[in-house]
Z-matrix of the N, CA and C atoms (Angstrom, degrees):
N
C 1 1.442
C 2 1.520 1 111.80
N 3 1.329 2 116.44 1 -45.62
C 4 1.455 3 119.75 2 178.32
C 5 1.512 4 107.99 3 -106.73
N 6 1.316 5 116.26 4 117.60
C 7 1.455 6 120.20 5 179.28
C 8 1.515 7 110.36 6 -107.23
N 9 1.306 8 114.19 7 -164.97
C 10 1.452 9 119.90 8 176.87
C 11 1.522 10 109.81 9 -67.86
N 12 1.354 11 118.31 10 147.22
C 13 1.458 12 119.14 11 175.48
C 14 1.521 13 109.78 12 -65.89
N 15 1.315 14 115.85 13 144.22
C 16 1.455 15 120.30 14 179.80
C 17 1.525 16 109.65 15 -76.63
N 18 1.313 17 115.88 16 138.63
C 19 1.458 18 122.45 17 178.48
C 20 1.518 19 108.21 18 -110.84
N 21 1.337 20 118.03 19 130.39
C 22 1.463 21 119.45 20 178.54
C 23 1.533 22 110.54 21 -63.68
N 24 1.316 23 115.70 22 130.30
C 25 1.462 24 121.92 23 -179.12
C 26 1.521 25 107.91 24 -125.96
N 27 1.336 26 116.73 25 136.10
C 28 1.467 27 118.84 26 177.42
C 29 1.525 28 109.57 27 -85.37
N 30 1.339 29 116.95 28 -177.42
C 31 1.461 30 121.63 29 -175.48
C 32 1.522 31 112.70 30 -62.12
N 33 1.332 32 117.67 31 -29.51
C 34 1.460 33 121.51 32 -178.89
C 35 1.524 34 111.79 33 -83.37
N 36 1.329 35 117.97 34 -0.81
C 37 1.446 36 121.36 35 179.61
C 38 1.518 37 113.99 36 88.22
N 39 1.323 38 117.33 37 5.28
C 40 1.463 39 120.70 38 -179.89
C 41 1.526 40 109.98 39 -88.39
N 42 1.320 41 115.71 40 147.36
C 43 1.464 42 120.43 41 175.70
C 44 1.526 43 107.97 42 -71.12
N 45 1.321 44 116.61 43 136.44
C 46 1.465 45 120.13 44 178.41
C 47 1.525 46 109.50 45 -120.30
N 48 1.290 47 115.23 46 146.37
C 49 1.451 48 120.99 47 -179.91
C 50 1.524 49 109.80 48 -80.74
N 51 1.316 50 116.00 49 142.59
C 52 1.455 51 121.38 50 177.94
C 53 1.518 52 110.51 51 -97.82
N 54 1.306 53 116.25 52 155.23
C 55 1.455 54 122.90 53 171.83
C 56 1.527 55 113.55 54 59.71
N 57 1.319 56 116.84 55 38.88
C 58 1.456 57 120.32 56 177.41
C 59 1.525 58 110.01 57 -76.61
N 60 1.328 59 118.09 58 140.38
C 61 1.464 60 120.28 59 177.67
C 62 1.523 61 110.92 60 -60.41
N 63 1.322 62 115.85 61 142.51
C 64 1.461 63 122.45 62 177.69
C 65 1.520 64 108.56 63 -114.91
N 66 1.332 65 118.57 64 138.98
C 67 1.465 66 119.83 65 177.70
C 68 1.525 67 110.87 66 -55.25
N 69 1.320 68 116.10 67 141.87
C 70 1.468 69 121.68 68 -179.63
C 71 1.526 70 109.09 69 -129.72
N 72 1.319 71 115.01 70 149.58
C 73 1.461 72 121.11 71 174.12
C 74 1.521 73 106.66 72 -96.36
N 75 1.322 74 116.16 73 113.27
C 76 1.465 75 121.53 74 -177.14
C 77 1.522 76 108.57 75 -130.22
N 78 1.324 77 115.73 76 133.32
C 79 1.461 78 121.17 77 171.53
C 80 1.519 79 106.83 78 -104.23
N 81 1.330 80 115.15 79 123.92
C 82 1.461 81 120.63 80 -177.55
C 83 1.527 82 110.02 81 -112.72
N 84 1.329 83 115.44 82 159.47
C 85 1.463 84 120.22 83 177.93
C 86 1.531 85 109.87 84 -87.04
N 87 1.324 86 116.40 85 -172.43
C 88 1.469 87 121.70 86 -177.01
C 89 1.536 88 112.94 87 -64.73
N 90 1.327 89 117.49 88 -19.80
C 91 1.473 90 121.11 89 176.88
C 92 1.526 91 112.03 90 -94.40
N 93 1.327 92 115.68 91 6.99
C 94 1.460 93 124.09 92 -178.99
C 95 1.528 94 112.48 93 65.91
N 96 1.333 95 115.95 94 31.75
C 97 1.464 96 121.71 95 173.03
C 98 1.523 97 108.21 96 -95.91
N 99 1.331 98 118.30 97 135.37
C 100 1.472 99 120.61 98 -177.23
C 101 1.525 100 111.50 99 -66.68
N 102 1.327 101 116.69 100 134.49
C 103 1.468 102 122.71 101 177.18
C 104 1.518 103 112.70 102 -117.30
N 105 1.318 104 117.74 103 -29.87
C 106 1.462 105 123.79 104 178.68
C 107 1.525 106 108.53 105 -138.38
N 108 1.333 107 116.24 106 143.38
C 109 1.464 108 121.90 107 178.07
C 110 1.517 109 108.16 108 -128.39
N 111 1.334 110 116.15 109 129.73
C 112 1.458 111 120.61 110 176.45
C 113 1.510 112 110.51 111 -70.63
N 114 1.326 113 115.46 112 131.25
C 115 1.464 114 121.87 113 179.08
C 116 1.521 115 106.32 114 -131.72
N 117 1.328 116 116.25 115 106.82
C 118 1.462 117 119.80 116 -175.69
C 119 1.522 118 109.67 117 62.77
N 120 1.328 119 115.93 118 -125.85
C 121 1.466 120 119.75 119 -179.86
C 122 1.527 121 112.18 120 -96.86
N 123 1.326 122 117.11 121 1.94
C 124 1.468 123 120.04 122 178.84
C 125 1.527 124 109.23 123 -117.25
N 126 1.304 125 116.11 124 -174.62
C 127 1.451 126 120.62 125 175.56
C 128 1.515 127 109.10 126 -134.68
N 129 1.326 128 115.04 127 150.24
C 130 1.461 129 121.74 128 -178.52
C 131 1.524 130 108.83 129 -119.51
N 132 1.315 131 115.69 130 138.15
C 133 1.459 132 121.15 131 177.48
C 134 1.523 133 109.22 132 -76.12
N 135 1.325 134 116.45 133 139.44
C 136 1.462 135 121.83 134 174.27
C 137 1.526 136 106.63 135 -79.13
N 138 1.334 137 116.67 136 116.57
C 139 1.462 138 120.23 137 -179.23
C 140 1.519 139 112.16 138 -90.31
N 141 1.345 140 116.09 139 -23.28
C 142 1.461 141 119.19 140 -178.95
C 143 1.516 142 109.40 141 -160.59
N 144 1.312 143 116.35 142 137.94
C 145 1.460 144 121.56 143 169.86
C 146 1.524 145 105.70 144 -94.61
N 147 1.309 146 115.74 145 110.50
C 148 1.456 147 122.53 146 -174.35
C 149 1.527 148 111.20 147 -76.80
N 150 1.334 149 116.18 148 -39.74
C 151 1.464 150 120.16 149 -177.63
C 152 1.519 151 108.57 150 -156.15
N 153 1.332 152 116.08 151 154.00
C 154 1.462 153 123.35 152 176.76
C 155 1.527 154 107.25 153 -137.41
N 156 1.344 155 116.14 154 135.76
C 157 1.453 156 119.72 155 173.71
C 158 1.528 157 108.94 156 -150.23
N 159 1.312 158 115.38 157 163.17
C 160 1.457 159 120.86 158 -177.16
C 161 1.518 160 108.93 159 -127.79
N 162 1.344 161 114.28 160 141.62
C 163 1.457 162 120.74 161 175.96
C 164 1.525 163 107.88 162 -123.75
N 165 1.313 164 115.35 163 124.89
C 166 1.464 165 123.19 164 172.43
C 167 1.522 166 105.54 165 -123.33
N 168 1.329 167 116.34 166 120.59
C 169 1.457 168 118.90 167 -172.94
C 170 1.526 169 109.98 168 -150.28
N 171 1.313 170 114.67 169 168.21
C 172 1.458 171 125.10 170 174.28
C 173 1.520 172 112.97 171 55.73
N 174 1.319 173 117.55 172 37.91
C 175 1.460 174 121.38 173 179.37
C 176 1.521 175 111.57 174 -62.62
N 177 1.321 176 118.38 175 -20.88
C 178 1.453 177 122.38 176 -178.03
C 179 1.532 178 112.15 177 -85.02
N 180 1.340 179 117.13 178 -14.29
C 181 1.473 180 121.17 179 178.37
C 182 1.517 181 108.49 180 -120.05
N 183 1.302 182 114.82 181 -106.04
C 184 1.458 183 121.60 182 175.75
C 185 1.518 184 106.90 183 -102.04
N 186 1.326 185 117.81 184 112.26
C 187 1.466 186 119.44 185 -176.46
C 188 1.525 187 112.34 186 -60.27
N 189 1.311 188 115.07 187 146.75
C 190 1.453 189 122.69 188 177.36
C 191 1.526 190 106.63 189 -132.66
N 192 1.312 191 116.58 190 125.60
C 193 1.462 192 121.21 191 178.97
C 194 1.524 193 107.75 192 -141.82
N 195 1.327 194 115.55 193 114.73
C 196 1.472 195 121.05 194 -175.50
C 197 1.522 196 110.19 195 -135.07
N 198 1.316 197 115.22 196 143.22
C 199 1.467 198 121.56 197 172.66
C 200 1.519 199 106.73 198 -112.54
N 201 1.319 200 115.80 199 112.84
C 202 1.463 201 122.95 200 -176.89
C 203 1.524 202 111.33 201 -92.53
N 204 1.336 203 114.61 202 148.83
C 205 1.460 204 122.46 203 175.87
C 206 1.520 205 108.49 204 -135.17
N 207 1.309 206 117.09 205 128.81
C 208 1.456 207 122.17 206 168.73
C 209 1.521 208 104.48 207 -97.37
N 210 1.343 209 116.40 208 112.82
C 211 1.463 210 120.29 209 -172.56
C 212 1.522 211 111.42 210 -118.94
N 213 1.326 212 114.97 211 147.11
C 214 1.467 213 122.12 212 172.06
C 215 1.523 214 106.58 213 -101.41
N 216 1.326 215 116.12 214 129.65
C 217 1.462 216 121.12 215 179.71
C 218 1.517 217 110.38 216 -98.94
N 219 1.326 218 116.11 217 164.36
C 220 1.461 219 120.60 218 -175.18
C 221 1.526 220 113.71 219 -62.48
N 222 1.341 221 118.19 220 -20.95
C 223 1.468 222 120.04 221 177.60
C 224 1.531 223 111.72 222 -87.59
N 225 1.353 224 116.68 223 4.25
C 226 1.456 225 121.32 224 177.41
C 227 1.518 226 114.77 225 92.65
N 228 1.322 227 117.36 226 -5.85
C 229 1.457 228 121.33 227 -179.39
C 230 1.529 229 109.70 228 -77.48
N 231 1.328 230 115.51 229 141.50
C 232 1.462 231 122.02 230 176.13
C 233 1.526 232 107.12 231 -104.37
N 234 1.322 233 116.99 232 130.72
C 235 1.468 234 121.27 233 -179.21
C 236 1.514 235 110.70 234 -131.20
N 237 1.336 236 114.86 235 150.87
C 238 1.455 237 121.15 236 173.03
C 239 1.516 238 107.11 237 -106.99
N 240 1.330 239 115.91 238 118.90
C 241 1.453 240 121.68 239 177.70
C 242 1.525 241 107.97 240 -125.06
N 243 1.322 242 116.15 241 160.05
C 244 1.461 243 118.61 242 174.74
C 245 1.510 244 111.29 243 -144.71
N 246 1.315 245 114.40 244 153.38
C 247 1.450 246 122.81 245 175.46
C 248 1.521 247 107.09 246 -103.75
N 249 1.328 248 116.55 247 122.84
C 250 1.460 249 121.83 248 177.03
C 251 1.525 250 107.20 249 -76.31
N 252 1.326 251 116.89 250 109.55
C 253 1.457 252 121.12 251 -174.60
C 254 1.521 253 113.11 252 -76.79
N 255 1.327 254 117.60 253 -9.17
C 256 1.464 255 121.03 254 176.09
C 257 1.531 256 110.22 255 -97.06
N 258 1.337 257 116.20 256 -51.02
C 259 1.469 258 120.79 257 -177.71
C 260 1.520 259 114.10 258 -87.70
N 261 1.333 260 116.43 259 -21.43
C 262 1.456 261 120.27 260 176.32
C 263 1.515 262 116.99 261 90.82
N 264 1.331 263 119.70 262 -7.90
C 265 1.453 264 120.71 263 -178.48
C 266 1.524 265 113.29 264 -83.92
N 267 1.336 266 114.56 265 167.68
C 268 1.469 267 122.47 266 175.31
C 269 1.511 268 108.37 267 -109.93
N 270 1.348 269 115.98 268 144.61
C 271 1.452 270 121.58 269 -177.10
C 272 1.530 271 109.69 270 -142.53
N 273 1.332 272 114.53 271 156.61
C 274 1.460 273 121.01 272 172.31
C 275 1.521 274 107.40 273 -111.31
N 276 1.325 275 116.26 274 140.62
C 277 1.452 276 120.91 275 177.19
C 278 1.511 277 108.73 276 -140.80
N 279 1.318 278 115.95 277 115.55
C 280 1.458 279 120.84 278 -178.36
C 281 1.515 280 110.89 279 -81.79
N 282 1.329 281 114.93 280 147.85
C 283 1.458 282 120.77 281 177.86
C 284 1.496 283 109.62 282 -128.18
C-alpha cells in the first residue's frame, strides 16, 4: 500500500529539483518594497503587500539572506517574490 516516495525525473532520467526560484523583473521603491512585477511581456502593479518575512540561513556554509513578499497584483493574482539580500536580484518562488 505504501511504496517509495516518487522522485521527479526529467526526460533524460536525471532527478530534478522542484520549486526552484525563477528570476523576476521587479521595480521597487526607495524603501526596496516591490511596486511593479513583470508578468510575461507586461508588468502588473502591486496593489497590496499581504505579508513580508525574512530568511537568513546557512551562515556556516554558503550564506542565504532573502526578504520575501507575498504580493497581490492588479489582475488579482497573488505571487511570492523575494529580494536576494546578498546577490541583489529579485526572484519568484511558487508555493
